[in-house]
Each structure stands twice: as C-alpha cells, then as structure tokens.
VEXKE-231550 format. One record per residue: residue number from 1; residue in one letter; chain; x, z, y of N, C-alpha, C in turn. Coordinates in nm, 2 decimals, decimal comma, m for minus. Each point is the difference from the previous one (the first is absolute). Example, Ala and Ser with C-alpha at 12.3 -4.5 7.8 and 13.67 -1.06 7.14 Angstrom:
2
  resi  resn  chain    n.px    n.pz    n.py   ca.px   ca.pz   ca.py    c.px    c.pz    c.py
     1     a      A    1,32    0,78   m0,57   m0,09    0,00    0,12    0,09    0,00    0,12
     2     s      A   m0,04   m0,07    0,11    0,09    0,00    0,11   m0,08    0,08    0,11
END
This chain:
49
  resi  resn  chain    n.px    n.pz    n.py   ca.px   ca.pz   ca.py    c.px    c.pz    c.py
     1     m      A    0,06   m0,04   m0,13   m0,05    0,06    0,15    0,11   m0,01    0,13
     2     a      A   m0,05   m0,11    0,04    0,08    0,01    0,16   m0,11    0,02    0,12
     3     n      A    0,09    0,04    0,09   m0,03    0,08    0,09   m0,08   m0,04    0,15
     4     e      A   m0,01    0,01    0,10   m0,03   m0,08    0,12    0,11   m0,09   m0,01
     5     n      A    0,17    0,05    0,02    0,13   m0,03    0,05    0,02   m0,11   m0,13
     6     g      A   m0,10    0,05   m0,11    0,11   m0,14   m0,11    0,08    0,09   m0,08
     7     q      A    0,04    0,13    0,01    0,09    0,11   m0,06   m0,10    0,06   m0,07
     8     e      A    0,12   m0,01   m0,19   m0,16    0,08   m0,14    0,04    0,19    0,05
     9     r      A   m0,11    0,00   m0,07   m0,01    0,20    0,06    0,07    0,02   m0,17
    10     n      A    0,10    0,09    0,10    0,05    0,07   m0,14   m0,06    0,13   m0,04
    11     s      A   m0,07   m0,01   m0,11   m0,07    0,20   m0,01    0,10    0,05   m0,07
    12     g      A    0,12    0,01    0,05    0,09    0,13   m0,07    0,13    0,01    0,07
    13     p      A    0,06    0,06   m0,07    0,15    0,00    0,13    0,09   m0,09    0,01
    14     k      A    0,04    0,04    0,12    0,10   m0,14    0,04    0,06   m0,01   m0,15
    15     k      A    0,02   m0,16   m0,01    0,15    0,00   m0,16    0,11   m0,11    0,10
    16     i      A    0,13    0,08   m0,02    0,13   m0,06    0,05    0,03   m0,13   m0,10
    17     v      A    0,00   m0,14    0,05   m0,01   m0,10   m0,03    0,17   m0,09    0,00
    18     i      A    0,04    0,01   m0,16    0,08   m0,02    0,01    0,04   m0,15   m0,02
    19     g      A    0,02   m0,14    0,05   m0,03   m0,16   m0,04   m0,16    0,01   m0,05
    20     r      A    0,00    0,01   m0,11   m0,15   m0,04   m0,02   m0,08    0,14   m0,09
    21     l      A    0,08    0,06    0,06   m0,04    0,15   m0,12   m0,04    0,13    0,10
    22     a      A   m0,15   m0,02   m0,05    0,00    0,14    0,12   m0,04    0,09   m0,11
    23     v      A    0,14    0,18    0,11   m0,02    0,07   m0,12   m0,03    0,14    0,05
    24     d      A   m0,06    0,05   m0,01   m0,04    0,17    0,02    0,12    0,13    0,06
    25     p      A    0,00    0,01    0,12    0,05    0,10    0,03    0,11    0,13   m0,11
    26     v      A   m0,11    0,01   m0,02    0,00    0,13   m0,14    0,08   m0,09   m0,09
    27     f      A   m0,06   m0,08   m0,07    0,07   m0,05   m0,10    0,17    0,01    0,04
    28     l      A    0,01   m0,10    0,12    0,11   m0,04   m0,03    0,11    0,12    0,11
    29     f      A   m0,03    0,12    0,02    0,10    0,08    0,01    0,01    0,06   m0,17
    30     i      A   m0,06    0,05   m0,07    0,00    0,06   m0,15    0,10   m0,10   m0,05
    31     f      A   m0,02   m0,16    0,00    0,07   m0,05   m0,11    0,16    0,01    0,11
    32     l      A    0,01    0,00    0,11    0,11    0,03    0,04    0,08    0,12   m0,02
    33     f      A   m0,10    0,16   m0,02    0,11    0,07    0,01    0,02    0,03   m0,17
    34     f      A   m0,10   m0,05   m0,09    0,06    0,01   m0,16    0,09   m0,11   m0,05
    35     t      A   m0,01   m0,10    0,14    0,11   m0,15   m0,08    0,13    0,11    0,02
    36     t      A    0,07    0,06    0,19    0,08    0,04    0,05    0,03    0,17   m0,11
    37     c      A   m0,11    0,02   m0,05    0,06    0,16   m0,05    0,04   m0,04   m0,14
    38     s      A   m0,02   m0,12   m0,07    0,02   m0,03   m0,16    0,18   m0,10    0,07
    39     l      A   m0,02   m0,06    0,13    0,17   m0,09   m0,03    0,07    0,16   m0,02
    40     l      A    0,00    0,08    0,13    0,06    0,09    0,02   m0,02    0,14   m0,10
    41     m      A   m0,03    0,00   m0,06    0,02    0,05   m0,19    0,09   m0,10   m0,03
    42     l      A   m0,01   m0,10   m0,07    0,09   m0,06   m0,03    0,11   m0,01    0,03
    43     c      A   m0,01   m0,06    0,14    0,21    0,07    0,05    0,03    0,17    0,00
    44     i      A   m0,09    0,02   m0,04    0,10    0,20   m0,07    0,04   m0,05   m0,11
    45     f      A   m0,12   m0,06   m0,05    0,02    0,03   m0,19    0,14   m0,14   m0,03
    46     f      A    0,04   m0,04    0,10    0,06   m0,11    0,00    0,22    0,06    0,06
    47     l      A   m0,14    0,09    0,10    0,19    0,01    0,05    0,03    0,15   m0,08
    48     t      A   m0,09    0,11   m0,08    0,04    0,11   m0,05    0,06   m0,03   m0,16
    49     g      A   m0,03   m0,08   m0,05   m0,01   m0,07   m0,13    0,14   m0,07   m0,05
END
C-alpha cells in the first residue's frame, strides 16, 4: 500500500538496508556480538594452545 507521497508504509520498526538486504537492527547487533565473541575466544584458544 502506498500513501499520498508514493512511499510504502512500514508497519514494523526501521530496518537497516545493506545492499538489497533489509536487516533488523536488534538481530544485527546480536549477530555481531556473538561473532566477535566467538572470534575472540578462537584467538585466545589459539594463543594459549
């Protein structure tokens, strides 16, 4: 559905657009947090082992 200005109406929270992919900011934050934690753990295991 389009409103008077020709813009589509978003019924949910704003999404971050990366290329053609629209990502929920909360999901992006959680994904980046767990990715950095796992990479940091891998680095620590590599250095101590």
